[in-house]
N, C-alpha and C positions, 0 to 999 in steps of 0.2 A: 377361618381356619387356622391362619396364621397370624401372629401378634404383629410381625413386622412386614414390610414390602419385599416382596419376591419376585425373582425374572423367570417367564415363561421360556424353557428352549425348545419345545416341540408339543405338539397337541393332535395325536394320530387317531384313527379308529384300531382296535385290538385285531391282532389275525384269528385265525379258530385256532393256531397251535399255540398262542400265548394264553387265550382265554381257559383251552383246557388246562393249562401248567398252573394257571391262578387258582383254577376251581382245586387244583391237587395241592397246591399250597394250602388255601383257605382251610380245607379239609386236615390237614396236617398239624396246621397252626393253632386251630381253633376244633379241639376234637368234639366240643358240647354241640356243635352245630351238625344237625341230622342233611341227610343227600337231599331232601328237599329243600332244608332252609339253605343249603349251599348253593343249589340250583336256584334257588329265589335272589338270591345275595347276587351271584355271578351267571345272570341269565344267559341262556345258550342263543337266542337271537336278537334280543333287543340291543340297542345301540350303547356302547360300551368305550370308553376310550382311556388313553394311556396319555396322560399328562407328564412329561419330565419340566422341570424346574429346578433352581437355586435358592434355596432360601435366603435370608437377611445376612449370615454369616459365611454365604458360601457351599452349605452341603447340598450333595445333588438329593434330590428328593424325587421319587416316581408316583403319581398319585392315579389311581383309577376310578374313574367318574362314569355313573350311572345314570341316565335320567336329569342329566345335570347336576345330581350331587356328589361330591367327592364320597366313594364308600370304605376304599381302603389307601393305604400308603406306604410306601417301602422305604426306608432307611437305613443305610449300611447293611442290605441284605435282611433286615428285620422286617416283617410285615405286621401292621398297625390299622388297626378300625379306625374309622372318622367317629365322629359324634353324632352321625345320622345312622351310621350301623349301628351304634349304641344304643338310640332310639328303639330301633326296630328288634334288635335282640340285647334287650337291658340284663341277659344272666351270660350274654356271652364271656364276661371276665370278673374278676373277684371286684367289688364293689365296695369304696369306702363312702360315709357320708356325711359332708362339711355343712356349715353356714354359708349365706351368700356373701357374708362381711368379709369372708376370708379370700373369695373368687379374685380380687385386687390384688392381693399379695401376690397369688399362685400366678396369674397373668403376668406380672412383673418378673417372674421366674424364682418366687423365694419355693422352699421345700414345705412340704406338708406335715407340721407336728402335731401329735398327741392331742394337745389341749383343742383343737380346732377340729377334733370329730364328734360326729354323734353316734355313740358306741348303744346298738341295740340289743336288748335283753340276751340274745343268745350270743355275745362277744364279737369280737373282729374276726372277718375271714382269715382263714389260716393260709398262709404264703410265706414265701421263701423269698430271700435278697435276690434282686433281678427279675421277678415273676411279674408280668405285666398286670396291670392294674388301671379301674375306672375310678373316675372321683364324681359322685353325684351331689345335687346340691338340694338342701331343703328349701324349698319354695322358690326354686330357682324361676325368674320370668325370662332371662337371656336367651337368645338362641342364635343362629348360624343364618347367612343372608337366605338360604335358599328357601329354607320352609320352618315351619314353626313346630317347637318339640311337640309330641304327644302327650297325654296325660296317661302316665303310668304308673297302674294300684303300686301302692307299698307294701313290703312284704309281710306277712302275717306276724312275724316277729317283731317289726318295728313299731313304735308308740303309733297309736291310731290317729292321732292329730298330726301326725309331719306326713304331708302328700311331698312324695318325693318324685324330681323329676331330672332326667339326666340333662346337664348341663353343657354349655359349649368349653368351660373348660377340659372336659373330658380329652377331646383333641388334642392339646398342650400337653397334658399329663401324659397320655399314652405315649405321645411322641417322645416324651423324655424318659418313660419308663424303665427303659432298657440303658439309659446313655448316663443317668444318675442315681445315687441311692435315694430310694424312697423313703422318706422319714414323714414325721408328721407334725403338722405347725397349725397353729388357730390363734383366735382373737377371743376375748370375752367379750359378750353382747354388749355389757355394759360400759360406756366410754371407750369401747375398744382397748382393753387396755391386756396388751400381751403378757401371756404368763410364761415365761421362760425357764422358772425355777423346776426343777425336777423333770427335765425331758425325758424320754424314751426314746429310742430308736423303735422303728417298726418291728423289728425280728424280736426285740425284746418283749415289746407289748403282746404280741402273738403267743409267745411262749410263757407269758404271767398271767394266769387265770384270775389275777386279782385285778387287772386291767378292767375287765368287762361291768364288773362290782364296783368300780372307783374305792377300792381300798378299805373296805368295811372293816370295821374291828372285829375280829373273829370270836372274840370273848363276851362280845355284847348279842343279848337274843333281840334286841329292837329290831323294828324293819328299817330296812335302808335310808328312807325316808326321816324316819325319827333319829337316826343316826346323823344323818346329815345336818338336821335343823341342830343339834347340839352341837356338832362341830363347827358350825355359822356360827353360832352363838357363843362359842367359847372362844374364838380367831378374833371376833369383833370385842369382847372384854379384855381379852388379852392384849389387843392392838393398842387400845385405849387406855389399859392401865401402863403397859411396859414400854410402848413405843412411841405414840403420838403425845407430842406437846401442847401447852398454851400458844407455843410461840408458831407452830405450826398451822395455826388456823387463821384464816378458812383454809379448809381442806378438801380438795376435789373428793368426790366421792371413788372415783376410779381408784384415785393416788392410795385411799385407802385399803382399798382392795387389792390393787397389784403392789404396793410396796410396805404396807403393814399385815394386814390381815393374811394373806399367803406366806408370810415369812413366821406367820405363828402357829401354822398347821405343824403338828405331831409328824414323826419321821413316820412313813410306811402309810400314810392317809395322805389322801386328794380332797381337795375341798372344790366341790362342784354346786354352785346356787342353783343352776336347774336340776339337780336330784332332791332338793329340799323342798319343803311346803310352800316356801315362799317366791320360787322360782327366779326371781328377778332381784337384783341386790335393791333396785330402788324402793321396791314392796317391803323386804326385809329393814329397811332404814325406815321407812316409815312406821312401821311396828315397834321400832327402838323409839322413833320420836315421840309416839303415845307415850311410852313409858316414860317418857320426860329424861332420857338418856342422853341423848343428842338434839341438837335443833339444824334443821335441814331447810336449806333456802336454794333459791335458783337466782344465782347473782349475774349469770348470763345464759341468755336464750337457749334455751336446753341441754344447760351443764349446773347440775347441782354440786352444791359445797355443803360440807358441814362445817357449822359457824361458830356453834357451843357445844358444850361437852360439860355435863354435869358430873366431876371427877367425885363428888361425896356422894353419888347415889349409891345405893348400898348394893346392888348388882356389880358397880365396880370395886369397891372398897372390900366386898365378902370375896372378891373373886381370887382365888389360888390355881396356879396351873396343876391339874390332878396329876399324881403319880401313876406311873405306867405300870399295869398288871403284871405280873411275871411271866405269864403267857405271852402277850403283846410285847413286853421289853428282848423278849427273846426271838419273836418274829422281827423286831425292828434290829437287835444286834446282828441276825443274817442278812437282813437290806441294806445295809449301813454301807455307804460309798467308800469306794477305794480311796487313801490318801492321795493328795496332788502329789505329781510327777512333773517337773519342768521338761519341756519338750527340748528337744536337742536342734538347734537353729543353725545352720550352714550359709556361710554366703555364696553365692554362683556369680557366672557371667554368662551373657547371652550374647551371641554374635549379633552385630546389627550390620545392616548393608554395606555400609562404606568399609567391613573388615571381612567379607566374606571369600575376597581374593586370596588373604593370608591363610585362612583357615581351609578351603577349599580342599588342599591336596593331602589334609588329613582325614576326608571324608565327611567334613562339617558344614553344614548351610547356614545362610540366615533363619534367626531363630534358636540355633542348636544352642542347649544349656550345658557348661561347662565349670568343672571345680578349677580353682585356682592353680593347683600342681598339674591339672591338664592343659591350661592355657602356658605355662612352662613350659612342658616338655613339647608341646607344638611349636613354638618360637623356637626353642633350641634346636629342634630337628629341621625345620624350615632352614637355619642361619646355616647349620653343617652341610646340609643336602645341597645347598645351594653357593656352596664354597664363600661365605659372607664372613668367617671369621678372621681378623685380620691377621697376615701372616708375621707380620712381627710382632703385634702386641695380640695375645691371645684374650686379652679382657676386652678387646672391643670390637665390633661387628659392624660392619661396610652396611650401608642401608641402600638397597636395589629398589627398581621403582615402586615396586608393591609395598614394601615398608615404608618408602617414603609417603605414598599416598595414605597408609592405614596409621601413621604415629605422631608424622610431624603438621605443624601447624604450615598455614600459607607463607608465611614469612621465612621459616626454616628449611625451604625446600631445596634452596641454591645454596644455602651456607651450612648447612649440618651434614655431613658426609659420613660420620661414624658416631657411633655411642657406648657406652661401656654397656656389659650385660643388664647391670642392675637396673640403668636407666631405661634402656629398652624395652624390658619387663613390665618394669612399672607404667611406662607410657602405654603399654598395650592393653594392661588391668583397666587404666582408666579410660581409654578411649571404648572399651565395651560396656555393656548395659548391664546393670545390675540387676540380680535376680536371687533368690534364697529358698531354702529346701527347711522344712519344719516336720519334725518327725516325734510325735508324741509316743508314750511307751506303749507296746503291742499293738500299734498303728502302722498302715504304711508311710513312707514320705510322702510328703505335700510339697509340690515346687511350685512357685509363684514367680513370674517376674516384676521388678522393680525393687524397693527396699522395704523392708517388715517394719512397720508403724510401732515405735515404741508406746508402752505404757504411758500415758501423758498425764501427770499429774500438775492441777493449777488451783489457785486461792482467787475465789470471786467476792464479790462485796455486794451484798444486799442492801434492799432500799432501808431496810431497818438498822443497815451500819454494822450489821453482823456478817463473820466471814464463815464462809463453807468450803470446805476440799471437794474438790471435782475430779474423778478419777477414769480415764476412757481406754478402751483399746485392749480392754482384759481377755475378751473373746479369743484375739488372735493370738493369746498363750494357753488356751484352753481352762481360762477361768471362768467360772457363771459369775456373772455380776451380782445375783440376788445372793448368792453366797457369802460372797465376800463383803456385801452390805451388811447383813446378817451379824457376822464376826466382827465388823468394827462398831457396828451398833452397841455389841454387848462390851468390847475391850475399851471404847470410848466412852463408854455411858452417853452417847448424844443420839439424836433423831439422824435417821440415814434415808434417804429416797432412792429410787432406780427410774432414772425418765431415759426416753431417746436422746441422744446426742444430737445437738442441732446441725442442721444440715446434713445427716446420714439416713439411712434407709435401715440398715440394721445392726446399727451399733448402738449399745446402751451406755450410758455413763452413772455412775454411782456418787452422789453428793451425801457429806456428812458435814456435820452441824461444827463451826469450828476450826482451827488450824489441825488436823489430825495427820500431818505428813510424818510426824516420825512413827506414829503406829501404822502408819501404812507402808512405811520404808522397812519396817521390821518384819511386818507381815510378808513383803514382795522378797525380801533381802534374805532374812534369817531364817524363815519357817518354809517359804516355798522356793527357795535357792534360785530365784530370777537371777541372772548377769545384770548388774549395775548398769552396762551400757544398754540395755534395752528399757531402762525406766529414767523419763527426764522430770525432772521439777523436784527431784527431792533436795536439793539446796534451799529449797521454799521452807522447811522445818524451820517452828520457832528455836529461837536462841534461849540457852538455857538462862532461867531466872526471868524471861517475859512472858508476858500474858499473853494467852492465845486468844 
């Protein structure tokens, strides 16, 4: 039920009054349950215990246990069902279905994104922001420790070959359902390629009827599968003709899909191989190999790569990007993303334990976040209130024991008795811990401790002695790495790839062939209008007249 260790505070049998109150709460929170089902979930005479515990981060959680299994838990006065209850009452909450490959990411704390969902023909459940939801896994074999999951028949509208079981990830998801914004995240089955381009929030997905049908072309009379087959072949040929170069070979099939084919998908459309007649990327590539367009080999166990491309093949040479029809062009114009606006980034300060005595008089404690102007006001008021301003020189401040402990080094505490105002304030700011606030246009401010990581631009040398430009940390500034890669590929006329940054979990990096720092700098500084202080590595741009 919990991903990390927890500490039990107490485990007691429930009182009669508490049992009646719990029934009333269950009835109010889960109105879909009938009277008999509520009595079955919260039995009148059977053993029912209340377990009070502290989670890994110190959150106080109350768990209701029946028959040795946790059935409900309460966090911050909100009642949630456990996975065991969801197995017994699968229709208790709106349910989203995802793939087993996504489970590991969800358990690690990642949000669930739209590409990871299995979308039934009837579309996604209609939910509002903050609604409690459950996550079901397709073919999930994992379960909790107390009992095994039952066989729950799939809904009539679900694909007949997908046997759906409620997975243990539901407990984690429902636990956090009210505490974080529910979004949808997923992985592609082939090579676990993460599709981060064109993400939509859950609220956007439920309001957009085209999500359920994967954005088919409304001007096309073909079936959805036929349209997806054509889109798949179009993206494949476009990637080979305009993006993949001979120097890129051998090329992982997962990289072909994630870094090249997705980028070739037209606006307003979504490429989903599972909705095509091929179902899997490997099967599609085998078909393309039979047509002698490409050659695929398994260079390492279980990992396929494209080792050769016949760029003179008639299907590649004759391929041209189709002009959009007037109707479809109008639709795309209406759905085009808003232009990028840089976030407002403000430096803040966090009060450490060693500074609490100085700030507690103004109502602040350890961990309080303050602006620089607030820090100055607090220090000035403290000095004046405690009569620390030097009577003979108003520019000096006498140091009392609290100021000495907070801002002086050990060797100074018996030698420095006074400080000028500017030195006092600067020392105080230096002793505080850094924090920052990021505000994107139209969104609530986001406050984090530490210093914001700058956009990092580096040059790397590959085994072929060719240089590549690598840029990371774009996401911290609201930039989509896939979109940036597409723009740079067009402007630099060089191949680009988007891969996970080494040593990180959720950060992507963009690689561009050659030294493209000049183009990258113009994009970030002139077009995106990001402050230069938040970009490092611009000095590595090629000098005029030098070969890249």
